[in-house]
TIVO-2410 file (N, C-alpha, C; in nm, 3 decimals):
# residues 69
REC num residu      c1      c2      c3 atome chaine
REC   1      M  21.246  16.028  -5.897     N      A
REC   1      M  21.100  16.025  -5.892    CA      A
REC   1      M  21.052  16.151  -5.821     C      A
REC   2      A  20.949  16.214  -5.872     N      A
REC   2      A  20.898  16.338  -5.816    CA      A
REC   2      A  20.827  16.312  -5.683     C      A
REC   3      A  20.843  16.405  -5.590     N      A
REC   3      A  20.783  16.389  -5.456    CA      A
REC   3      A  20.631  16.393  -5.462     C      A
REC   4      D  20.572  16.470  -5.555     N      A
REC   4      D  20.427  16.480  -5.562    CA      A
REC   4      D  20.362  16.355  -5.619     C      A
REC   5      S  20.438  16.258  -5.669     N      A
REC   5      S  20.380  16.135  -5.721    CA      A
REC   5      S  20.332  16.042  -5.610     C      A
REC   6      Y  20.376  16.067  -5.486     N      A
REC   6      Y  20.336  15.983  -5.374    CA      A
REC   6      Y  20.200  16.021  -5.316     C      A
REC   7      G  20.155  16.144  -5.333     N      A
REC   7      G  20.028  16.186  -5.277    CA      A
REC   7      G  20.038  16.204  -5.126     C      A
REC   8      Q  19.932  16.167  -5.055     N      A
REC   8      Q  19.926  16.182  -4.910    CA      A
REC   8      Q  19.948  16.049  -4.840     C      A
REC   9      F  20.014  16.052  -4.725     N      A
REC   9      F  20.034  15.934  -4.643    CA      A
REC   9      F  19.954  15.947  -4.515     C      A
REC  10      N  19.901  15.835  -4.465     N      A
REC  10      N  19.834  15.831  -4.336    CA      A
REC  10      N  19.903  15.727  -4.250     C      A
REC  11      A  19.936  15.764  -4.127     N      A
REC  11      A  20.005  15.672  -4.037    CA      A
REC  11      A  19.908  15.568  -3.983     C      A
REC  12      S  19.954  15.445  -3.971     N      A
REC  12      S  19.873  15.341  -3.908    CA      A
REC  12      S  19.934  15.299  -3.775     C      A
REC  13      L  20.067  15.312  -3.760     N      A
REC  13      L  20.138  15.284  -3.636    CA      A
REC  13      L  20.233  15.398  -3.606     C      A
REC  14      L  20.233  15.445  -3.482     N      A
REC  14      L  20.329  15.545  -3.436    CA      A
REC  14      L  20.376  15.507  -3.297     C      A
REC  15      Y  20.498  15.552  -3.261     N      A
REC  15      Y  20.551  15.521  -3.129    CA      A
REC  15      Y  20.478  15.602  -3.023     C      A
REC  16      C  20.432  15.534  -2.917     N      A
REC  16      C  20.364  15.598  -2.805    CA      A
REC  16      C  20.457  15.594  -2.684     C      A
REC  17      N  20.486  15.712  -2.627     N      A
REC  17      N  20.574  15.719  -2.509    CA      A
REC  17      N  20.513  15.649  -2.388     C      A
REC  18      K  20.384  15.661  -2.367     N      A
REC  18      K  20.319  15.599  -2.251    CA      A
REC  18      K  20.320  15.447  -2.261     C      A
REC  19      C  20.293  15.394  -2.379     N      A
REC  19      C  20.288  15.248  -2.398    CA      A
REC  19      C  20.428  15.189  -2.420     C      A
REC  20      G  20.523  15.270  -2.464     N      A
REC  20      G  20.660  15.224  -2.483    CA      A
REC  20      G  20.685  15.142  -2.608     C      A
REC  21      Q  20.594  15.150  -2.704     N      A
REC  21      Q  20.610  15.076  -2.829    CA      A
REC  21      Q  20.525  15.139  -2.939     C      A
REC  22      A  20.545  15.094  -3.062     N      A
REC  22      A  20.464  15.140  -3.174    CA      A
REC  22      A  20.323  15.084  -3.158     C      A
REC  23      M  20.224  15.172  -3.166     N      A
REC  23      M  20.086  15.133  -3.143    CA      A
REC  23      M  19.998  15.178  -3.260     C      A
REC  24      P  19.886  15.109  -3.282     N      A
REC  24      P  19.790  15.157  -3.381    CA      A
REC  24      P  19.736  15.294  -3.339     C      A
REC  25      V  19.712  15.380  -3.436     N      A
REC  25      V  19.664  15.515  -3.407    CA      A
REC  25      V  19.536  15.546  -3.482     C      A
REC  26      R  19.464  15.644  -3.430     N      A
REC  26      R  19.345  15.697  -3.498    CA      A
REC  26      R  19.373  15.839  -3.540     C      A
REC  27      Q  19.328  15.873  -3.659     N      A
REC  27      Q  19.348  16.007  -3.714    CA      A
REC  27      Q  19.219  16.086  -3.689     C      A
REC  28      R  19.234  16.207  -3.632     N      A
REC  28      R  19.118  16.288  -3.597    CA      A
REC  28      R  19.140  16.430  -3.650     C      A
REC  29      L  19.040  16.483  -3.719     N      A
REC  29      L  19.048  16.619  -3.772    CA      A
REC  29      L  19.034  16.718  -3.657     C      A
REC  30      L  19.133  16.806  -3.640     N      A
REC  30      L  19.130  16.906  -3.534    CA      A
REC  30      L  19.080  17.042  -3.583     C      A
REC  31      L  19.140  17.090  -3.692     N      A
REC  31      L  19.109  17.224  -3.743    CA      A
REC  31      L  19.106  17.226  -3.895     C      A
REC  32      I  19.020  17.310  -3.948     N      A
REC  32      I  19.023  17.340  -4.091    CA      A
REC  32      I  19.083  17.479  -4.103     C      A
REC  33      L  19.202  17.485  -4.162     N      A
REC  33      L  19.277  17.609  -4.175    CA      A
REC  33      L  19.266  17.664  -4.316     C      A
REC  34      P  19.298  17.792  -4.337     N      A
REC  34      P  19.293  17.848  -4.473    CA      A
REC  34      P  19.384  17.776  -4.571     C      A
REC  35      D  19.496  17.722  -4.523     N      A
REC  35      D  19.592  17.656  -4.613    CA      A
REC  35      D  19.585  17.504  -4.607     C      A
REC  36      G  19.492  17.446  -4.531     N      A
REC  36      G  19.481  17.300  -4.523    CA      A
REC  36      G  19.404  17.253  -4.401     C      A
REC  37      E  19.424  17.128  -4.364     N      A
REC  37      E  19.355  17.068  -4.251    CA      A
REC  37      E  19.457  17.011  -4.154     C      A
REC  38      L  19.436  17.032  -4.023     N      A
REC  38      L  19.524  16.983  -3.918    CA      A
REC  38      L  19.463  16.859  -3.854     C      A
REC  39      Y  19.540  16.748  -3.855     N      A
REC  39      Y  19.495  16.622  -3.797    CA      A
REC  39      Y  19.580  16.586  -3.676     C      A
REC  40      D  19.519  16.517  -3.580     N      A
REC  40      D  19.589  16.467  -3.462    CA      A
REC  40      D  19.584  16.315  -3.464     C      A
REC  41      Y  19.697  16.251  -3.430     N      A
REC  41      Y  19.703  16.105  -3.419    CA      A
REC  41      Y  19.702  16.068  -3.271     C      A
REC  42      T  19.610  15.980  -3.230     N      A
REC  42      T  19.602  15.935  -3.092    CA      A
REC  42      T  19.621  15.784  -3.085     C      A
REC  43      C  19.687  15.740  -2.977     N      A
REC  43      C  19.710  15.598  -2.952    CA      A
REC  43      C  19.576  15.531  -2.923     C      A
REC  44      E  19.552  15.415  -2.985     N      A
REC  44      E  19.426  15.345  -2.964    CA      A
REC  44      E  19.416  15.282  -2.826     C      A
REC  45      R  19.530  15.254  -2.761     N      A
REC  45      R  19.526  15.191  -2.630    CA      A
REC  45      R  19.506  15.293  -2.517     C      A
REC  46      C  19.593  15.395  -2.511     N      A
REC  46      C  19.588  15.489  -2.397    CA      A
REC  46      C  19.527  15.625  -2.433     C      A
REC  47      H  19.496  15.647  -2.559     N      A
REC  47      H  19.430  15.769  -2.609    CA      A
REC  47      H  19.513  15.896  -2.593     C      A
REC  48      S  19.645  15.881  -2.579     N      A
REC  48      S  19.730  16.000  -2.573    CA      A
REC  48      S  19.768  16.044  -2.715     C      A
REC  49      S  19.794  16.173  -2.731     N      A
REC  49      S  19.833  16.227  -2.861    CA      A
REC  49      S  19.977  16.185  -2.890     C      A
REC  50      V  20.000  16.128  -3.010     N      A
REC  50      V  20.133  16.081  -3.046    CA      A
REC  50      V  20.188  16.152  -3.170     C      A
REC  51      G  20.112  16.242  -3.229     N      A
REC  51      G  20.161  16.314  -3.346    CA      A
REC  51      G  20.052  16.397  -3.411     C      A
REC  52      S  20.092  16.475  -3.509     N      A
REC  52      S  19.997  16.556  -3.585    CA      A
REC  52      S  20.043  16.567  -3.729     C      A
REC  53      K  19.952  16.612  -3.814     N      A
REC  53      K  19.980  16.622  -3.957    CA      A
REC  53      K  19.897  16.735  -4.015     C      A
REC  54      T  19.954  16.812  -4.104     N      A
REC  54      T  19.880  16.915  -4.177    CA      A
REC  54      T  19.877  16.876  -4.323     C      A
REC  55      E  19.757  16.861  -4.377     N      A
REC  55      E  19.740  16.835  -4.520    CA      A
REC  55      E  19.716  16.967  -4.588     C      A
REC  56      K  19.801  17.000  -4.681     N      A
REC  56      K  19.789  17.125  -4.755    CA      A
REC  56      K  19.672  17.115  -4.851     C      A
REC  57      A  19.593  17.222  -4.858     N      A
REC  57      A  19.479  17.227  -4.949    CA      A
REC  57      A  19.530  17.248  -5.091     C      A
REC  58      G  19.485  17.165  -5.183     N      A
REC  58      G  19.522  17.179  -5.323    CA      A
REC  58      G  19.431  17.278  -5.393     C      A
REC  59      A  19.462  17.308  -5.515     N      A
REC  59      A  19.383  17.405  -5.591    CA      A
REC  59      A  19.243  17.352  -5.619     C      A
REC  60      N  19.226  17.218  -5.625     N      A
REC  60      N  19.096  17.161  -5.657    CA      A
REC  60      N  19.018  17.116  -5.534     C      A
REC  61      Q  19.074  17.133  -5.414     N      A
REC  61      Q  19.005  17.090  -5.294    CA      A
REC  61      Q  18.914  17.198  -5.241     C      A
REC  62      N  18.795  17.157  -5.198     N      A
REC  62      N  18.699  17.247  -5.136    CA      A
REC  62      N  18.707  17.224  -4.986     C      A
REC  63      I  18.736  17.329  -4.908     N      A
REC  63      I  18.749  17.312  -4.764    CA      A
REC  63      I  18.626  17.360  -4.689     C      A
REC  64      G  18.512  17.359  -4.753     N      A
REC  64      G  18.388  17.390  -4.685    CA      A
REC  64      G  18.349  17.536  -4.685     C      A
REC  65      I  18.397  17.615  -4.781     N      A
REC  65      I  18.360  17.756  -4.789    CA      A
REC  65      I  18.248  17.770  -4.892     C      A
REC  66      R  18.138  17.829  -4.847     N      A
REC  66      R  18.027  17.852  -4.938    CA      A
REC  66      R  18.022  18.000  -4.974     C      A
REC  67      R  17.992  18.024  -5.099     N      A
REC  67      R  17.980  18.163  -5.145    CA      A
REC  67      R  17.834  18.192  -5.169     C      A
REC  68      S  17.789  18.304  -5.116     N      A
REC  68      S  17.649  18.344  -5.138    CA      A
REC  68      S  17.641  18.425  -5.265     C      A
REC  69      G  17.525  18.415  -5.328     N      A
REC  69      G  17.512  18.499  -5.446    CA      A
REC  69      G  17.445  18.437  -5.556     C      A
***
């Protein structure tokens, strides 16, 4: 099965070192980069950062660039 058939994944639980167990997380957009978007995952209980993810921009995605003219 081709890897691109899965699309994008979003984490709902990640291990938190402070809490000592897998915890629900919130995904927060940190940066919009030329090649995609950088997200940070934070623990819902203690609000510490538990991971990050970069979504690559596809050919059909608009990342907020406007052209004048």
